[in-house]
Jmol script that loads the backbone (N, CA, C; Angstrom):
load data "model"
ATOM      1  N   GLN A   1       6.830   9.555 -13.503  1.00  0.00           N
ATOM      2  CA  GLN A   1       6.067   8.340 -13.338  1.00  0.00           C
ATOM      3  C   GLN A   1       5.917   8.015 -11.856  1.00  0.00           C
ATOM      4  N   VAL A   2       4.944   7.158 -11.578  1.00  0.00           N
ATOM      5  CA  VAL A   2       4.670   6.778 -10.196  1.00  0.00           C
ATOM      6  C   VAL A   2       5.801   5.901  -9.678  1.00  0.00           C
ATOM      7  N   GLN A   3       6.298   6.260  -8.507  1.00  0.00           N
ATOM      8  CA  GLN A   3       7.316   5.452  -7.848  1.00  0.00           C
ATOM      9  C   GLN A   3       6.967   5.305  -6.384  1.00  0.00           C
ATOM     10  N   LEU A   4       7.206   4.109  -5.869  1.00  0.00           N
ATOM     11  CA  LEU A   4       7.032   3.809  -4.455  1.00  0.00           C
ATOM     12  C   LEU A   4       8.318   3.154  -3.976  1.00  0.00           C
ATOM     13  N   VAL A   5       8.895   3.686  -2.910  1.00  0.00           N
ATOM     14  CA  VAL A   5      10.160   3.159  -2.404  1.00  0.00           C
ATOM     15  C   VAL A   5      10.010   2.847  -0.916  1.00  0.00           C
ATOM     16  N   GLU A   6      10.048   1.555  -0.597  1.00  0.00           N
ATOM     17  CA  GLU A   6       9.936   1.120   0.796  1.00  0.00           C
ATOM     18  C   GLU A   6      11.312   1.058   1.456  1.00  0.00           C
ATOM     19  N   SER A   7      11.302   1.203   2.764  1.00  0.00           N
ATOM     20  CA  SER A   7      12.520   1.038   3.552  1.00  0.00           C
ATOM     21  C   SER A   7      12.125   0.691   4.981  1.00  0.00           C
ATOM     22  N   GLY A   8      13.117   0.293   5.765  1.00  0.00           N
ATOM     23  CA  GLY A   8      12.884   0.039   7.176  1.00  0.00           C
ATOM     24  C   GLY A   8      12.821  -1.411   7.577  1.00  0.00           C
ATOM     25  N   GLY A   9      12.871  -2.309   6.625  1.00  0.00           N
ATOM     26  CA  GLY A   9      12.852  -3.720   6.968  1.00  0.00           C
ATOM     27  C   GLY A   9      14.169  -4.149   7.584  1.00  0.00           C
ATOM     28  N   GLY A  10      14.203  -5.390   8.057  1.00  0.00           N
ATOM     29  CA  GLY A  10      15.420  -5.911   8.659  1.00  0.00           C
ATOM     30  C   GLY A  10      15.148  -7.133   9.491  1.00  0.00           C
ATOM     31  N   LEU A  11      16.125  -7.467  10.309  1.00  0.00           N
ATOM     32  CA  LEU A  11      16.043  -8.621  11.189  1.00  0.00           C
ATOM     33  C   LEU A  11      15.689  -8.158  12.596  1.00  0.00           C
ATOM     34  N   VAL A  12      14.689  -8.798  13.181  1.00  0.00           N
ATOM     35  CA  VAL A  12      14.256  -8.431  14.535  1.00  0.00           C
ATOM     36  C   VAL A  12      13.877  -9.699  15.274  1.00  0.00           C
ATOM     37  N   GLN A  13      14.068  -9.680  16.585  1.00  0.00           N
ATOM     38  CA  GLN A  13      13.646 -10.819  17.390  1.00  0.00           C
ATOM     39  C   GLN A  13      12.143 -10.791  17.610  1.00  0.00           C
ATOM     40  N   ALA A  14      11.571 -11.955  17.820  1.00  0.00           N
ATOM     41  CA  ALA A  14      10.141 -12.030  18.130  1.00  0.00           C
ATOM     42  C   ALA A  14       9.833 -11.137  19.331  1.00  0.00           C
ATOM     43  N   GLY A  15       8.743 -10.402  19.210  1.00  0.00           N
ATOM     44  CA  GLY A  15       8.365  -9.450  20.236  1.00  0.00           C
ATOM     45  C   GLY A  15       8.877  -8.047  19.988  1.00  0.00           C
ATOM     46  N   GLY A  16       9.772  -7.907  19.030  1.00  0.00           N
ATOM     47  CA  GLY A  16      10.345  -6.608  18.719  1.00  0.00           C
ATOM     48  C   GLY A  16       9.468  -5.782  17.798  1.00  0.00           C
ATOM     49  N   SER A  17      10.019  -4.640  17.396  1.00  0.00           N
ATOM     50  CA  SER A  17       9.263  -3.682  16.579  1.00  0.00           C
ATOM     51  C   SER A  17      10.099  -3.214  15.393  1.00  0.00           C
ATOM     52  N   LEU A  18       9.397  -2.847  14.353  1.00  0.00           N
ATOM     53  CA  LEU A  18       9.995  -2.201  13.184  1.00  0.00           C
ATOM     54  C   LEU A  18       9.031  -1.152  12.671  1.00  0.00           C
ATOM     55  N   ARG A  19       9.587  -0.137  12.024  1.00  0.00           N
ATOM     56  CA  ARG A  19       8.769   0.872  11.366  1.00  0.00           C
ATOM     57  C   ARG A  19       9.170   0.922   9.904  1.00  0.00           C
ATOM     58  N   LEU A  20       8.230   0.591   9.042  1.00  0.00           N
ATOM     59  CA  LEU A  20       8.460   0.651   7.605  1.00  0.00           C
ATOM     60  C   LEU A  20       7.987   1.993   7.061  1.00  0.00           C
ATOM     61  N   SER A  21       8.674   2.453   6.033  1.00  0.00           N
ATOM     62  CA  SER A  21       8.285   3.684   5.345  1.00  0.00           C
ATOM     63  C   SER A  21       8.146   3.412   3.859  1.00  0.00           C
ATOM     64  N   CYS A  22       7.284   4.151   3.232  1.00  0.00           N
ATOM     65  CA  CYS A  22       7.110   4.079   1.775  1.00  0.00           C
ATOM     66  C   CYS A  22       6.987   5.515   1.269  1.00  0.00           C
ATOM     67  N   VAL A  23       7.989   5.932   0.520  1.00  0.00           N
ATOM     68  CA  VAL A  23       7.978   7.283  -0.045  1.00  0.00           C
ATOM     69  C   VAL A  23       7.443   7.216  -1.467  1.00  0.00           C
ATOM     70  N   ALA A  24       6.449   8.047  -1.739  1.00  0.00           N
ATOM     71  CA  ALA A  24       5.780   8.040  -3.037  1.00  0.00           C
ATOM     72  C   ALA A  24       6.133   9.276  -3.843  1.00  0.00           C
ATOM     73  N   SER A  25       6.102   9.127  -5.158  1.00  0.00           N
ATOM     74  CA  SER A  25       6.325  10.252  -6.050  1.00  0.00           C
ATOM     75  C   SER A  25       5.610   9.995  -7.369  1.00  0.00           C
ATOM     76  N   GLY A  26       5.411  11.063  -8.123  1.00  0.00           N
ATOM     77  CA  GLY A  26       4.832  10.930  -9.454  1.00  0.00           C
ATOM     78  C   GLY A  26       3.320  11.027  -9.503  1.00  0.00           C
ATOM     79  N   PHE A  27       2.678  11.279  -8.367  1.00  0.00           N
ATOM     80  CA  PHE A  27       1.232  11.455  -8.337  1.00  0.00           C
ATOM     81  C   PHE A  27       0.877  12.299  -7.112  1.00  0.00           C
ATOM     82  N   THR A  28      -0.375  12.733  -7.046  1.00  0.00           N
ATOM     83  CA  THR A  28      -0.820  13.573  -5.935  1.00  0.00           C
ATOM     84  C   THR A  28      -1.125  12.670  -4.748  1.00  0.00           C
ATOM     85  N   PHE A  29      -0.110  12.461  -3.947  1.00  0.00           N
ATOM     86  CA  PHE A  29      -0.165  11.478  -2.862  1.00  0.00           C
ATOM     87  C   PHE A  29      -1.379  11.701  -1.961  1.00  0.00           C
ATOM     88  N   SER A  30      -1.668  12.934  -1.641  1.00  0.00           N
ATOM     89  CA  SER A  30      -2.720  13.229  -0.668  1.00  0.00           C
ATOM     90  C   SER A  30      -4.119  12.900  -1.164  1.00  0.00           C
ATOM     91  N   SER A  31      -4.250  12.493  -2.417  1.00  0.00           N
ATOM     92  CA  SER A  31      -5.567  12.199  -2.985  1.00  0.00           C
ATOM     93  C   SER A  31      -5.900  10.717  -3.029  1.00  0.00           C
ATOM     94  N   TYR A  32      -4.988   9.879  -2.611  1.00  0.00           N
ATOM     95  CA  TYR A  32      -5.163   8.444  -2.837  1.00  0.00           C
ATOM     96  C   TYR A  32      -5.017   7.611  -1.571  1.00  0.00           C
ATOM     97  N   TRP A  33      -5.858   6.578  -1.509  1.00  0.00           N
ATOM     98  CA  TRP A  33      -5.661   5.533  -0.518  1.00  0.00           C
ATOM     99  C   TRP A  33      -4.303   4.881  -0.777  1.00  0.00           C
ATOM    100  N   MET A  34      -3.679   4.466   0.310  1.00  0.00           N
ATOM    101  CA  MET A  34      -2.441   3.697   0.234  1.00  0.00           C
ATOM    102  C   MET A  34      -2.629   2.393   1.014  1.00  0.00           C
ATOM    103  N   SER A  35      -1.918   1.380   0.583  1.00  0.00           N
ATOM    104  CA  SER A  35      -2.039   0.074   1.227  1.00  0.00           C
ATOM    105  C   SER A  35      -0.670  -0.568   1.429  1.00  0.00           C
ATOM    106  N   TRP A  36      -0.626  -1.428   2.451  1.00  0.00           N
ATOM    107  CA  TRP A  36       0.519  -2.300   2.664  1.00  0.00           C
ATOM    108  C   TRP A  36       0.078  -3.740   2.429  1.00  0.00           C
ATOM    109  N   TYR A  37       0.892  -4.459   1.692  1.00  0.00           N
ATOM    110  CA  TYR A  37       0.726  -5.887   1.470  1.00  0.00           C
ATOM    111  C   TYR A  37       1.966  -6.588   2.007  1.00  0.00           C
ATOM    112  N   ARG A  38       1.831  -7.877   2.167  1.00  0.00           N
ATOM    113  CA  ARG A  38       3.006  -8.663   2.490  1.00  0.00           C
ATOM    114  C   ARG A  38       2.916 -10.015   1.780  1.00  0.00           C
ATOM    115  N   GLN A  39       4.082 -10.590   1.541  1.00  0.00           N
ATOM    116  CA  GLN A  39       4.140 -11.898   0.897  1.00  0.00           C
ATOM    117  C   GLN A  39       5.175 -12.738   1.609  1.00  0.00           C
ATOM    118  N   ALA A  40       4.685 -13.779   2.263  1.00  0.00           N
ATOM    119  CA  ALA A  40       5.558 -14.719   2.947  1.00  0.00           C
ATOM    120  C   ALA A  40       6.016 -15.791   1.958  1.00  0.00           C
ATOM    121  N   PRO A  41       7.124 -16.458   2.245  1.00  0.00           N
ATOM    122  CA  PRO A  41       7.622 -17.500   1.340  1.00  0.00           C
ATOM    123  C   PRO A  41       6.563 -18.566   1.076  1.00  0.00           C
ATOM    124  N   GLY A  42       6.328 -18.849  -0.198  1.00  0.00           N
ATOM    125  CA  GLY A  42       5.380 -19.886  -0.580  1.00  0.00           C
ATOM    126  C   GLY A  42       3.928 -19.511  -0.458  1.00  0.00           C
ATOM    127  N   LYS A  43       3.659 -18.244  -0.140  1.00  0.00           N
ATOM    128  CA  LYS A  43       2.279 -17.795   0.029  1.00  0.00           C
ATOM    129  C   LYS A  43       1.958 -16.666  -0.940  1.00  0.00           C
ATOM    130  N   GLU A  44       0.670 -16.430  -1.117  1.00  0.00           N
ATOM    131  CA  GLU A  44       0.238 -15.338  -1.977  1.00  0.00           C
ATOM    132  C   GLU A  44       0.406 -13.999  -1.250  1.00  0.00           C
ATOM    133  N   ARG A  45       0.542 -12.965  -2.042  1.00  0.00           N
ATOM    134  CA  ARG A  45       0.606 -11.629  -1.468  1.00  0.00           C
ATOM    135  C   ARG A  45      -0.743 -11.289  -0.854  1.00  0.00           C
ATOM    136  N   GLU A  46      -0.736 -10.751   0.363  1.00  0.00           N
ATOM    137  CA  GLU A  46      -1.978 -10.449   1.048  1.00  0.00           C
ATOM    138  C   GLU A  46      -2.030  -8.989   1.470  1.00  0.00           C
ATOM    139  N   LEU A  47      -3.231  -8.427   1.338  1.00  0.00           N
ATOM    140  CA  LEU A  47      -3.491  -7.071   1.816  1.00  0.00           C
ATOM    141  C   LEU A  47      -3.746  -7.127   3.315  1.00  0.00           C
ATOM    142  N   PHE A  48      -3.099  -6.244   4.070  1.00  0.00           N
ATOM    143  CA  PHE A  48      -3.380  -6.260   5.495  1.00  0.00           C
ATOM    144  C   PHE A  48      -3.508  -4.883   6.130  1.00  0.00           C
ATOM    145  N   ALA A  49      -3.311  -3.828   5.384  1.00  0.00           N
ATOM    146  CA  ALA A  49      -3.517  -2.498   5.966  1.00  0.00           C
ATOM    147  C   ALA A  49      -3.751  -1.482   4.857  1.00  0.00           C
ATOM    148  N   SER A  50      -4.780  -0.664   5.024  1.00  0.00           N
ATOM    149  CA  SER A  50      -5.083   0.394   4.073  1.00  0.00           C
ATOM    150  C   SER A  50      -5.431   1.659   4.822  1.00  0.00           C
ATOM    151  N   ILE A  51      -5.136   2.801   4.207  1.00  0.00           N
ATOM    152  CA  ILE A  51      -5.429   4.085   4.842  1.00  0.00           C
ATOM    153  C   ILE A  51      -5.981   5.038   3.795  1.00  0.00           C
ATOM    154  N   SER A  52      -7.011   5.770   4.163  1.00  0.00           N
ATOM    155  CA  SER A  52      -7.636   6.695   3.229  1.00  0.00           C
ATOM    156  C   SER A  52      -6.717   7.876   2.963  1.00  0.00           C
ATOM    157  N   SER A  53      -7.127   8.699   2.010  1.00  0.00           N
ATOM    158  CA  SER A  53      -6.265   9.787   1.549  1.00  0.00           C
ATOM    159  C   SER A  53      -5.915  10.777   2.663  1.00  0.00           C
ATOM    160  N   VAL A  54      -6.828  10.957   3.607  1.00  0.00           N
ATOM    161  CA  VAL A  54      -6.550  11.894   4.703  1.00  0.00           C
ATOM    162  C   VAL A  54      -6.348  11.175   6.027  1.00  0.00           C
ATOM    163  N   GLY A  55      -6.262   9.864   5.972  1.00  0.00           N
ATOM    164  CA  GLY A  55      -5.897   9.092   7.154  1.00  0.00           C
ATOM    165  C   GLY A  55      -6.999   8.854   8.156  1.00  0.00           C
ATOM    166  N   ASN A  56      -8.249   9.080   7.761  1.00  0.00           N
ATOM    167  CA  ASN A  56      -9.313   8.900   8.749  1.00  0.00           C
ATOM    168  C   ASN A  56     -10.101   7.620   8.552  1.00  0.00           C
ATOM    169  N   SER A  57      -9.606   6.735   7.739  1.00  0.00           N
ATOM    170  CA  SER A  57     -10.252   5.431   7.593  1.00  0.00           C
ATOM    171  C   SER A  57      -9.176   4.401   7.372  1.00  0.00           C
ATOM    172  N   ILE A  58      -9.133   3.435   8.257  1.00  0.00           N
ATOM    173  CA  ILE A  58      -8.054   2.464   8.234  1.00  0.00           C
ATOM    174  C   ILE A  58      -8.640   1.073   8.384  1.00  0.00           C
ATOM    175  N   ASN A  59      -8.124   0.141   7.626  1.00  0.00           N
ATOM    176  CA  ASN A  59      -8.605  -1.232   7.668  1.00  0.00           C
ATOM    177  C   ASN A  59      -7.472  -2.184   8.004  1.00  0.00           C
ATOM    178  N   TYR A  60      -7.751  -3.122   8.895  1.00  0.00           N
ATOM    179  CA  TYR A  60      -6.800  -4.166   9.238  1.00  0.00           C
ATOM    180  C   TYR A  60      -7.531  -5.500   9.322  1.00  0.00           C
ATOM    181  N   PRO A  61      -6.853  -6.591   8.940  1.00  0.00           N
ATOM    182  CA  PRO A  61      -7.434  -7.899   9.253  1.00  0.00           C
ATOM    183  C   PRO A  61      -7.163  -8.239  10.716  1.00  0.00           C
ATOM    184  N   ASP A  62      -7.875  -9.202  11.214  1.00  0.00           N
ATOM    185  CA  ASP A  62      -7.743  -9.565  12.625  1.00  0.00           C
ATOM    186  C   ASP A  62      -6.319  -9.990  12.990  1.00  0.00           C
ATOM    187  N   SER A  63      -5.588 -10.541  12.032  1.00  0.00           N
ATOM    188  CA  SER A  63      -4.252 -11.082  12.332  1.00  0.00           C
ATOM    189  C   SER A  63      -3.270 -10.010  12.781  1.00  0.00           C
ATOM    190  N   VAL A  64      -3.525  -8.745  12.440  1.00  0.00           N
ATOM    191  CA  VAL A  64      -2.565  -7.702  12.810  1.00  0.00           C
ATOM    192  C   VAL A  64      -3.183  -6.607  13.676  1.00  0.00           C
ATOM    193  N   LYS A  65      -4.485  -6.686  13.918  1.00  0.00           N
ATOM    194  CA  LYS A  65      -5.126  -5.660  14.749  1.00  0.00           C
ATOM    195  C   LYS A  65      -4.482  -5.601  16.128  1.00  0.00           C
ATOM    196  N   GLY A  66      -4.238  -4.395  16.583  1.00  0.00           N
ATOM    197  CA  GLY A  66      -3.626  -4.204  17.889  1.00  0.00           C
ATOM    198  C   GLY A  66      -2.118  -4.276  17.881  1.00  0.00           C
ATOM    199  N   ARG A  67      -1.524  -4.748  16.786  1.00  0.00           N
ATOM    200  CA  ARG A  67      -0.059  -4.845  16.707  1.00  0.00           C
ATOM    201  C   ARG A  67       0.526  -3.914  15.650  1.00  0.00           C
ATOM    202  N   PHE A  68      -0.171  -3.752  14.560  1.00  0.00           N
ATOM    203  CA  PHE A  68       0.322  -2.933  13.445  1.00  0.00           C
ATOM    204  C   PHE A  68      -0.491  -1.653  13.351  1.00  0.00           C
ATOM    205  N   THR A  69       0.185  -0.565  12.995  1.00  0.00           N
ATOM    206  CA  THR A  69      -0.488   0.716  12.800  1.00  0.00           C
ATOM    207  C   THR A  69      -0.014   1.354  11.505  1.00  0.00           C
ATOM    208  N   ILE A  70      -0.947   1.633  10.635  1.00  0.00           N
ATOM    209  CA  ILE A  70      -0.630   2.349   9.406  1.00  0.00           C
ATOM    210  C   ILE A  70      -0.917   3.828   9.620  1.00  0.00           C
ATOM    211  N   SER A  71      -0.065   4.667   9.065  1.00  0.00           N
ATOM    212  CA  SER A  71      -0.266   6.116   9.158  1.00  0.00           C
ATOM    213  C   SER A  71       0.347   6.759   7.923  1.00  0.00           C
ATOM    214  N   ARG A  72       0.097   8.041   7.758  1.00  0.00           N
ATOM    215  CA  ARG A  72       0.644   8.740   6.605  1.00  0.00           C
ATOM    216  C   ARG A  72       0.951  10.173   6.950  1.00  0.00           C
ATOM    217  N   ASP A  73       1.925  10.719   6.215  1.00  0.00           N
ATOM    218  CA  ASP A  73       2.259  12.127   6.315  1.00  0.00           C
ATOM    219  C   ASP A  73       2.176  12.681   4.901  1.00  0.00           C
ATOM    220  N   ASN A  74       1.076  13.351   4.612  1.00  0.00           N
ATOM    221  CA  ASN A  74       0.876  13.843   3.248  1.00  0.00           C
ATOM    222  C   ASN A  74       1.876  14.933   2.865  1.00  0.00           C
ATOM    223  N   ALA A  75       2.404  15.620   3.841  1.00  0.00           N
ATOM    224  CA  ALA A  75       3.416  16.646   3.545  1.00  0.00           C
ATOM    225  C   ALA A  75       4.739  16.019   3.097  1.00  0.00           C
ATOM    226  N   LYS A  76       4.973  14.778   3.508  1.00  0.00           N
ATOM    227  CA  LYS A  76       6.206  14.081   3.148  1.00  0.00           C
ATOM    228  C   LYS A  76       5.982  13.003   2.096  1.00  0.00           C
ATOM    229  N   ASN A  77       4.754  12.896   1.595  1.00  0.00           N
ATOM    230  CA  ASN A  77       4.429  11.854   0.594  1.00  0.00           C
ATOM    231  C   ASN A  77       4.855  10.472   1.083  1.00  0.00           C
ATOM    232  N   THR A  78       4.588  10.206   2.334  1.00  0.00           N
ATOM    233  CA  THR A  78       5.074   8.971   2.943  1.00  0.00           C
ATOM    234  C   THR A  78       3.962   8.276   3.720  1.00  0.00           C
ATOM    235  N   VAL A  79       3.916   6.962   3.559  1.00  0.00           N
ATOM    236  CA  VAL A  79       3.033   6.125   4.365  1.00  0.00           C
ATOM    237  C   VAL A  79       3.925   5.227   5.228  1.00  0.00           C
ATOM    238  N   TYR A  80       3.490   5.024   6.460  1.00  0.00           N
ATOM    239  CA  TYR A  80       4.275   4.275   7.424  1.00  0.00           C
ATOM    240  C   TYR A  80       3.518   3.027   7.872  1.00  0.00           C
ATOM    241  N   LEU A  81       4.294   2.081   8.363  1.00  0.00           N
ATOM    242  CA  LEU A  81       3.710   0.912   9.009  1.00  0.00           C
ATOM    243  C   LEU A  81       4.522   0.630  10.257  1.00  0.00           C
ATOM    244  N   GLN A  82       3.920   0.902  11.408  1.00  0.00           N
ATOM    245  CA  GLN A  82       4.544   0.587  12.687  1.00  0.00           C
ATOM    246  C   GLN A  82       4.121  -0.825  13.065  1.00  0.00           C
ATOM    247  N   MET A  83       5.105  -1.684  13.266  1.00  0.00           N
ATOM    248  CA  MET A  83       4.826  -3.083  13.586  1.00  0.00           C
ATOM    249  C   MET A  83       5.396  -3.406  14.957  1.00  0.00           C
ATOM    250  N   ASN A  84       4.540  -3.768  15.867  1.00  0.00           N
ATOM    251  CA  ASN A  84       4.935  -4.115  17.229  1.00  0.00           C
ATOM    252  C   ASN A  84       4.609  -5.578  17.498  1.00  0.00           C
ATOM    253  N   SER A  85       5.233  -6.105  18.542  1.00  0.00           N
ATOM    254  CA  SER A  85       4.991  -7.490  18.962  1.00  0.00           C
ATOM    255  C   SER A  85       5.106  -8.441  17.780  1.00  0.00           C
ATOM    256  N   LEU A  86       6.179  -8.295  17.046  1.00  0.00           N
ATOM    257  CA  LEU A  86       6.344  -9.102  15.838  1.00  0.00           C
ATOM    258  C   LEU A  86       6.476 -10.579  16.166  1.00  0.00           C
ATOM    259  N   LYS A  87       5.899 -11.379  15.285  1.00  0.00           N
ATOM    260  CA  LYS A  87       5.901 -12.824  15.432  1.00  0.00           C
ATOM    261  C   LYS A  87       6.629 -13.448  14.244  1.00  0.00           C
ATOM    262  N   PRO A  88       7.128 -14.673  14.393  1.00  0.00           N
ATOM    263  CA  PRO A  88       7.738 -15.335  13.232  1.00  0.00           C
ATOM    264  C   PRO A  88       6.797 -15.402  12.020  1.00  0.00           C
ATOM    265  N   ASP A  89       5.492 -15.496  12.264  1.00  0.00           N
ATOM    266  CA  ASP A  89       4.529 -15.535  11.151  1.00  0.00           C
ATOM    267  C   ASP A  89       4.463 -14.218  10.381  1.00  0.00           C
ATOM    268  N   ASP A  90       5.007 -13.150  10.954  1.00  0.00           N
ATOM    269  CA  ASP A  90       5.012 -11.860  10.259  1.00  0.00           C
ATOM    270  C   ASP A  90       6.162 -11.741   9.269  1.00  0.00           C
ATOM    271  N   MET A  91       7.044 -12.719   9.256  1.00  0.00           N
ATOM    272  CA  MET A  91       8.192 -12.667   8.357  1.00  0.00           C
ATOM    273  C   MET A  91       7.709 -12.730   6.912  1.00  0.00           C
ATOM    274  N   ALA A  92       8.104 -11.738   6.112  1.00  0.00           N
ATOM    275  CA  ALA A  92       7.625 -11.618   4.740  1.00  0.00           C
ATOM    276  C   ALA A  92       8.341 -10.449   4.072  1.00  0.00           C
ATOM    277  N   VAL A  93       8.093 -10.323   2.780  1.00  0.00           N
ATOM    278  CA  VAL A  93       8.458  -9.096   2.081  1.00  0.00           C
ATOM    279  C   VAL A  93       7.238  -8.186   2.124  1.00  0.00           C
ATOM    280  N   TYR A  94       7.445  -6.959   2.526  1.00  0.00           N
ATOM    281  CA  TYR A  94       6.355  -5.995   2.684  1.00  0.00           C
ATOM    282  C   TYR A  94       6.403  -4.984   1.541  1.00  0.00           C
ATOM    283  N   TYR A  95       5.235  -4.754   0.957  1.00  0.00           N
ATOM    284  CA  TYR A  95       5.116  -3.873  -0.196  1.00  0.00           C
ATOM    285  C   TYR A  95       4.080  -2.783   0.075  1.00  0.00           C
ATOM    286  N   CYS A  96       4.337  -1.589  -0.406  1.00  0.00           N
ATOM    287  CA  CYS A  96       3.263  -0.603  -0.446  1.00  0.00           C
ATOM    288  C   CYS A  96       2.692  -0.576  -1.867  1.00  0.00           C
ATOM    289  N   GLN A  97       1.446  -0.139  -1.924  1.00  0.00           N
ATOM    290  CA  GLN A  97       0.690  -0.244  -3.175  1.00  0.00           C
ATOM    291  C   GLN A  97      -0.278   0.918  -3.297  1.00  0.00           C
ATOM    292  N   VAL A  98      -0.522   1.326  -4.537  1.00  0.00           N
ATOM    293  CA  VAL A  98      -1.499   2.384  -4.795  1.00  0.00           C
ATOM    294  C   VAL A  98      -2.123   2.142  -6.174  1.00  0.00           C
ATOM    295  N   PHE A  99      -3.387   2.493  -6.280  1.00  0.00           N
ATOM    296  CA  PHE A  99      -4.063   2.566  -7.578  1.00  0.00           C
ATOM    297  C   PHE A  99      -4.130   4.041  -7.969  1.00  0.00           C
ATOM    298  N   VAL A 100      -3.581   4.349  -9.138  1.00  0.00           N
ATOM    299  CA  VAL A 100      -3.633   5.714  -9.639  1.00  0.00           C
ATOM    300  C   VAL A 100      -4.220   5.676 -11.042  1.00  0.00           C
ATOM    301  N   LYS A 101      -5.372   6.302 -11.180  1.00  0.00           N
ATOM    302  CA  LYS A 101      -6.037   6.409 -12.489  1.00  0.00           C
ATOM    303  C   LYS A 101      -6.164   5.051 -13.164  1.00  0.00           C
ATOM    304  N   GLY A 102      -6.588   4.066 -12.386  1.00  0.00           N
ATOM    305  CA  GLY A 102      -6.864   2.748 -12.939  1.00  0.00           C
ATOM    306  C   GLY A 102      -5.676   1.820 -13.048  1.00  0.00           C
ATOM    307  N   TYR A 103      -4.504   2.295 -12.719  1.00  0.00           N
ATOM    308  CA  TYR A 103      -3.313   1.460 -12.781  1.00  0.00           C
ATOM    309  C   TYR A 103      -2.814   1.184 -11.353  1.00  0.00           C
ATOM    310  N   GLU A 104      -2.303  -0.025 -11.176  1.00  0.00           N
ATOM    311  CA  GLU A 104      -1.801  -0.453  -9.889  1.00  0.00           C
ATOM    312  C   GLU A 104      -0.282  -0.356  -9.880  1.00  0.00           C
ATOM    313  N   TYR A 105       0.243   0.209  -8.812  1.00  0.00           N
ATOM    314  CA  TYR A 105       1.679   0.386  -8.688  1.00  0.00           C
ATOM    315  C   TYR A 105       2.166  -0.236  -7.379  1.00  0.00           C
ATOM    316  N   TRP A 106       3.379  -0.771  -7.443  1.00  0.00           N
ATOM    317  CA  TRP A 106       4.000  -1.429  -6.302  1.00  0.00           C
ATOM    318  C   TRP A 106       5.408  -0.894  -6.084  1.00  0.00           C
ATOM    319  N   GLY A 107       5.815  -0.913  -4.840  1.00  0.00           N
ATOM    320  CA  GLY A 107       7.213  -0.684  -4.547  1.00  0.00           C
ATOM    321  C   GLY A 107       8.006  -1.960  -4.754  1.00  0.00           C
ATOM    322  N   GLN A 108       9.304  -1.880  -4.496  1.00  0.00           N
ATOM    323  CA  GLN A 108      10.183  -3.034  -4.713  1.00  0.00           C
ATOM    324  C   GLN A 108      10.127  -4.001  -3.536  1.00  0.00           C
ATOM    325  N   GLY A 109       9.569  -3.565  -2.435  1.00  0.00           N
ATOM    326  CA  GLY A 109       9.448  -4.423  -1.261  1.00  0.00           C
ATOM    327  C   GLY A 109      10.617  -4.268  -0.307  1.00  0.00           C
ATOM    328  N   THR A 110      10.335  -4.558   0.962  1.00  0.00           N
ATOM    329  CA  THR A 110      11.376  -4.559   1.987  1.00  0.00           C
ATOM    330  C   THR A 110      11.194  -5.812   2.834  1.00  0.00           C
ATOM    331  N   GLN A 111      12.275  -6.513   3.079  1.00  0.00           N
ATOM    332  CA  GLN A 111      12.236  -7.797   3.771  1.00  0.00           C
ATOM    333  C   GLN A 111      12.178  -7.594   5.281  1.00  0.00           C
ATOM    334  N   VAL A 112      11.254  -8.288   5.909  1.00  0.00           N
ATOM    335  CA  VAL A 112      11.170  -8.328   7.370  1.00  0.00           C
ATOM    336  C   VAL A 112      11.418  -9.768   7.799  1.00  0.00           C
ATOM    337  N   THR A 113      12.426  -9.955   8.629  1.00  0.00           N
ATOM    338  CA  THR A 113      12.777 -11.270   9.138  1.00  0.00           C
ATOM    339  C   THR A 113      12.628 -11.261  10.652  1.00  0.00           C
ATOM    340  N   VAL A 114      11.881 -12.210  11.175  1.00  0.00           N
ATOM    341  CA  VAL A 114      11.633 -12.288  12.615  1.00  0.00           C
ATOM    342  C   VAL A 114      12.217 -13.593  13.129  1.00  0.00           C
ATOM    343  N   SER A 115      13.150 -13.478  14.044  1.00  0.00           N
ATOM    344  CA  SER A 115      13.769 -14.673  14.619  1.00  0.00           C
ATOM    345  C   SER A 115      13.047 -15.054  15.903  1.00  0.00           C
ATOM    346  N   SER A 116      12.906 -16.344  16.112  1.00  0.00           N
ATOM    347  CA  SER A 116      12.190 -16.820  17.306  1.00  0.00           C
ATOM    348  C   SER A 116      13.151 -17.077  18.458  1.00  0.00           C
TER     349      SER A 116
END
end "model"
wireframe off; spacefill off
backbone 0.3
color backbone group
């Protein structure tokens, strides 16, 4: 079955960096777009980064452009999120997500805490 396992979250000071990873299994990873979402306390889950199956098309909202970079390694079935210049507003649970054959799958999430 499809599984997504995130890691790399933690506590960081404002201005610091973190690199999140999401290891996928149970489907042909190299054939699918992957996305990162985040959900801050009291807010809805929001999409903020997507990458095409071969990594040549990437979408970001303005709030993270220039600070966050999504990438993937199809040989390792892993999608990454490099987060730089972190702000307290970036504090959230971060999830990776994929649609496979009409079904949506989520990882368990990884907590990112940014101290000011």
